[in-house]
N, C-alpha and C positions, 0 to 999 in steps of 0.2 A: 822430296821424293817424288818419285816417277813410278810408272806402271811397271817399270823394270826392275825396282826395288822387289827385295824379301821385307815383308810387314808381319813382324811376330809379336803378339801379345802374350803375356806370362803372368801367372799368377800361382801364388802358392798359401794354404792356409791349415790350422789346426782346429780341433775341436777339444778345447783346453790349449794350454802351451806352458809344457809340454803334452803331447796326447797324438790321437790319429792323425794323420795329416796327407794332405793331397796336394798334388801338383797338375798345372795344366800348361798346355800353349796352344795357341791359334796361328797358322800360318796362311799367308796369303802370297801369291807370286802371280800378276796377271789374273788370269781367270782360275786358277788353279787355289785349292783351299785344302789344309790339313786341319785336322785337331788330335790332339793326343795327351791323356792324362795318366795319372796314377797315383800311388799313396805308400804310406807306411805307416806300420801300428803304432808307434811310439818316436815322435820327432817333434821339430819345433817349426814355427811359421818362418823363420828365416830359413831354415834347411831347406823346406818345401820351396820358398821363392827362389833360392838359389837352384836346386832340382829342375824347375820349370827352366830357367833360362840354359842350365846345362844339356837339359835333354833336347830341348829345339837346338842347339847350336851342334850338338853331337850328330842328330839326323842330317841338318845341313852337311856337315862337314863330311861324313859317311856318302853321301850324295855326290856331293862337290868332287870327291877322290874317285868316286867310283865314275863319273862321267870323263874325268880327266884322263884317268888310265884306259879307259875305253878308247878314248878319241886318240890317244898318243900311241895305242898298240896298231891303229889304221895309219899312222905315220903322218900323211896328208893333211889328215883332218884336225882341225882345231876343236877344242871343248866347246859345248854348245855356250850360248852367250851368257846363259841364266848363272853358269859358275864364277862367273866375275860380277854378278850384279851385287849391289850394296844391302847389306843385311841391316836392319833399324827394329831395334827390340824395344817394346814399350812394356812398361811394369809401373805397377802402383806402389813398390816397394822402394822408399827412400834408401834403406838399408842396402840394397843392390844396387839401386843408382850411384849413390855415393861412394859405396865402395869399390866399383868399377872405374867411376870417372875421378873421384877424388883422395882415396884412402890406400888404395891398390900398391901404387907407386912407392908410396911411403913405407908402407908395410914390408916390402919387398928389400928395400934400403935397411931396413931396421933387421932384417933376419925373420920377416914374419911375425915381426913384434908391433903392438898398438903405442902411441906416443904414449902412454903409460907403461910402457915395455912390458906389458902382457902379451901373451900368445894371443894371435888372431883366433877369435871365436870361429867354427866351422871351416878349420885351416885347409883340410882336403878337399871339401868344394871350391873354396876361392882358389887354390892352386889348379884345379880340373879348369875351373872358368877361366883364369888366366891363361892357360895353355890355348884353350880355344878360340880367346880373343887374340891372340899374339898371331893365329892361322887365319882366322876369317875377318878380323878387323870390323866388326857389328859398332854401328852407334847405339848408345841407349838414350832413350827419354824416358821422364817420369809422364806418368798419367793420374789425375785424380781417381781414387777407386773409390765406385759406386758413385758416379757422378751422371750417368746417363750414356757412357762410353760404351756400343755395341759390343765391340770386341772385349774390351775388359770386361763387360757383365757377362758374357757367355763364357770367358775363362773362371770367371766367380762361380759360375753354376757347374763346369766342370769339375772346380775343387771340390766342390760339397758332394757331386756325384762320386769322386774317386775317396772322400771320406765315408761317405755310406757303403762304400765297395768294400772299403778296408774293415768297417765294423760289422757287415754281414760275412765277411771270410773270418773274422775273427770268431764270431757266433759259431760259422759251421766249421773251424777248423781248418779252411783252405789257407794257403799262401799265396796263391797268385794275386798281385795288386796291379799290375800295370795294364792296362787297357789302349791299344793305339787303334 
Protein backbone atom coordinates (compact mmCIF):
# COMPACT_ATOMS: atom_id res chain seq x y z
CA UNK A 1 0.00 0.00 0.00
CA UNK A 2 1.11 3.52 -0.66
CA UNK A 3 0.04 6.99 0.38
CA UNK A 4 -1.74 7.10 -2.99
CA UNK A 5 -4.14 4.28 -2.01
CA UNK A 6 -7.57 4.64 -0.45
CA UNK A 7 -7.56 3.01 2.97
CA UNK A 8 -11.09 2.15 4.13
CA UNK A 9 -12.05 0.56 7.44
CA UNK A 10 -15.61 -0.70 7.83
CA UNK A 11 -17.68 -2.13 10.65
CA UNK A 12 -21.25 -3.04 11.44
CA UNK A 13 -23.12 -4.38 14.41
CA UNK A 14 -26.40 -4.75 16.25
CA UNK A 15 -27.78 -4.53 19.74
CA UNK A 16 -29.39 -7.93 19.65
CA UNK A 17 -29.23 -9.87 16.41
CA UNK A 18 -31.60 -9.00 14.90
CA UNK A 19 -32.21 -5.64 16.48
CA UNK A 20 -31.26 -1.99 16.09
CA UNK A 21 -28.04 -1.82 14.10
CA UNK A 22 -25.35 0.51 12.91
CA UNK A 23 -22.68 0.67 10.24
CA UNK A 24 -19.62 2.90 9.85
CA UNK A 25 -16.61 3.51 7.68
CA UNK A 26 -13.42 5.51 7.91
CA UNK A 27 -11.69 6.50 4.69
CA UNK A 28 -8.18 7.86 4.22
CA UNK A 29 -6.46 9.11 1.10
CA UNK A 30 -3.17 10.87 1.72
CA UNK A 31 -3.95 13.51 4.31
CA UNK A 32 -7.69 13.43 3.61
CA UNK A 33 -10.02 11.74 6.08
CA UNK A 34 -13.73 10.93 6.06
CA UNK A 35 -16.05 9.20 8.51
CA UNK A 36 -19.63 8.15 7.86
CA UNK A 37 -22.14 6.14 9.83
CA UNK A 38 -25.81 5.29 9.95
CA UNK A 39 -28.22 2.72 11.23
CA UNK A 40 -31.49 0.86 10.93
CA UNK A 41 -34.10 0.11 13.59
CA UNK A 42 -34.32 -3.63 12.87
CA UNK A 43 -31.53 -5.47 11.09
CA UNK A 44 -28.71 -7.99 11.55
CA UNK A 45 -25.01 -7.58 12.17
CA UNK A 46 -24.19 -9.14 8.78
CA UNK A 47 -26.46 -6.69 6.96
CA UNK A 48 -24.76 -3.80 8.75
CA UNK A 49 -21.28 -5.16 7.92
CA UNK A 50 -22.26 -5.34 4.24
CA UNK A 51 -23.92 -1.92 4.34
CA UNK A 52 -20.75 -0.31 5.69
CA UNK A 53 -18.73 -1.56 2.70
CA UNK A 54 -21.48 -0.65 0.23
CA UNK A 55 -21.78 2.88 1.61
CA UNK A 56 -18.01 3.43 1.42
CA UNK A 57 -17.73 2.10 -2.13
CA UNK A 58 -20.87 3.98 -3.26
CA UNK A 59 -19.36 7.22 -1.98
CA UNK A 60 -16.09 6.56 -3.83
CA UNK A 61 -17.88 5.53 -7.03
CA UNK A 62 -19.95 8.72 -7.08
CA UNK A 63 -16.88 10.91 -6.47
CA UNK A 64 -14.83 9.11 -9.14
CA UNK A 65 -17.65 9.36 -11.69
CA UNK A 66 -18.11 13.05 -10.87
CA UNK A 67 -14.39 13.79 -11.26
CA UNK A 68 -14.10 11.78 -14.48
CA UNK A 69 -17.17 13.42 -15.98
CA UNK A 70 -15.92 16.87 -15.06
CA UNK A 71 -12.50 16.18 -16.61
CA UNK A 72 -13.96 14.73 -19.81
CA UNK A 73 -16.16 17.81 -20.27
CA UNK A 74 -12.96 19.87 -20.37
CA UNK A 75 -11.68 17.55 -23.16
CA UNK A 76 -7.89 17.92 -22.76
CA UNK A 77 -7.79 17.22 -19.03
CA UNK A 78 -7.29 13.81 -17.52
CA UNK A 79 -9.26 12.79 -14.45
CA UNK A 80 -7.32 13.42 -11.22
CA UNK A 81 -4.86 10.67 -10.29
CA UNK A 82 -6.90 9.75 -7.20
CA UNK A 83 -9.64 8.43 -9.50
CA UNK A 84 -7.27 5.56 -10.38
CA UNK A 85 -6.02 4.89 -6.85
CA UNK A 86 -6.20 1.39 -5.40
CA UNK A 87 -9.00 0.89 -2.85
CA UNK A 88 -8.14 -1.25 0.18
CA UNK A 89 -11.05 -2.32 2.38
CA UNK A 90 -10.27 -3.54 5.89
CA UNK A 91 -13.05 -5.42 7.66
CA UNK A 92 -13.24 -7.45 10.84
CA UNK A 93 -16.09 -9.48 9.31
CA UNK A 94 -15.09 -12.88 7.98
CA UNK A 95 -18.60 -13.03 6.48
CA UNK A 96 -17.79 -10.04 4.26
CA UNK A 97 -14.20 -11.08 3.53
CA UNK A 98 -15.06 -14.69 2.66
CA UNK A 99 -18.23 -13.70 0.86
CA UNK A 100 -16.46 -11.37 -1.53
CA UNK A 101 -13.19 -13.30 -1.97
CA UNK A 102 -14.29 -16.95 -1.75
CA UNK A 103 -18.04 -17.49 -2.09
CA UNK A 104 -19.38 -14.83 -4.46
CA UNK A 105 -18.16 -16.31 -7.74
CA UNK A 106 -19.64 -19.70 -6.85
CA UNK A 107 -22.94 -18.16 -5.73
CA UNK A 108 -23.23 -16.43 -9.09
CA UNK A 109 -22.43 -19.64 -11.02
CA UNK A 110 -25.21 -21.40 -9.09
CA UNK A 111 -27.76 -18.65 -9.74
CA UNK A 112 -27.18 -17.01 -6.35
CA UNK A 113 -27.51 -20.25 -4.42
CA UNK A 114 -25.20 -21.55 -1.71
CA UNK A 115 -23.34 -24.86 -1.95
CA UNK A 116 -26.33 -26.31 -0.04
CA UNK A 117 -28.58 -25.06 -2.89
CA UNK A 118 -30.25 -22.51 -0.60
CA UNK A 119 -30.80 -18.86 -1.51
CA UNK A 120 -27.94 -16.56 -0.52
CA UNK A 121 -28.86 -14.55 2.58
CA UNK A 122 -28.81 -10.76 2.15
CA UNK A 123 -28.95 -11.29 -1.61
CA UNK A 124 -29.73 -7.70 -2.60
CA UNK A 125 -26.78 -6.42 -0.57
CA UNK A 126 -24.40 -8.99 -2.06
CA UNK A 127 -25.58 -8.09 -5.57
CA UNK A 128 -25.06 -4.39 -4.91
CA UNK A 129 -21.62 -5.05 -3.46
CA UNK A 130 -20.75 -7.26 -6.44
CA UNK A 131 -21.73 -4.49 -8.85
CA UNK A 132 -19.58 -1.95 -7.00
CA UNK A 133 -16.63 -4.35 -6.84
CA UNK A 134 -16.84 -5.02 -10.59
CA UNK A 135 -16.49 -1.28 -11.21
CA UNK A 136 -13.96 -0.34 -8.52
CA UNK A 137 -11.94 -3.56 -8.02
CA UNK A 138 -11.13 -3.05 -4.33
CA UNK A 139 -8.83 -5.29 -2.31
CA UNK A 140 -10.32 -6.84 0.83
CA UNK A 141 -8.33 -7.61 3.94
CA UNK A 142 -9.46 -9.02 7.26
CA UNK A 143 -8.38 -7.36 10.50
CA UNK A 144 -8.97 -8.76 13.94
CA UNK A 145 -11.68 -6.83 15.76
CA UNK A 146 -11.08 -5.35 19.20
CA UNK A 147 -7.34 -5.93 18.87
CA UNK A 148 -6.07 -2.38 19.20
CA UNK A 149 -6.20 -1.29 15.53
CA UNK A 150 -6.99 2.43 15.88
CA UNK A 151 -9.16 2.73 12.76
CA UNK A 152 -11.05 -0.49 13.44
CA UNK A 153 -11.68 0.63 17.02
CA UNK A 154 -12.90 4.04 15.78
CA UNK A 155 -15.31 2.32 13.38
CA UNK A 156 -16.61 0.21 16.25
CA UNK A 157 -17.26 3.36 18.31
CA UNK A 158 -19.08 4.96 15.36
CA UNK A 159 -21.25 1.83 15.01
CA UNK A 160 -22.23 2.16 18.67
CA UNK A 161 -23.01 5.87 18.14
CA UNK A 162 -25.20 4.94 15.17
CA UNK A 163 -27.08 2.37 17.26
CA UNK A 164 -27.57 4.95 20.01
CA UNK A 165 -28.90 7.39 17.36
CA UNK A 166 -31.34 4.73 16.11
CA UNK A 167 -32.57 4.01 19.64
CA UNK A 168 -32.94 7.72 20.41
CA UNK A 169 -34.84 8.33 17.18
CA UNK A 170 -37.05 5.33 17.87
CA UNK A 171 -37.95 6.81 21.26
CA UNK A 172 -38.63 10.26 19.79
CA UNK A 173 -40.48 8.96 16.72
CA UNK A 174 -38.08 10.47 14.16
CA UNK A 175 -36.77 8.43 11.27
CA UNK A 176 -33.49 10.05 10.18
CA UNK A 177 -30.78 7.47 10.76
CA UNK A 178 -27.89 8.50 8.51
CA UNK A 179 -25.12 10.81 9.68
CA UNK A 180 -22.34 11.90 7.34
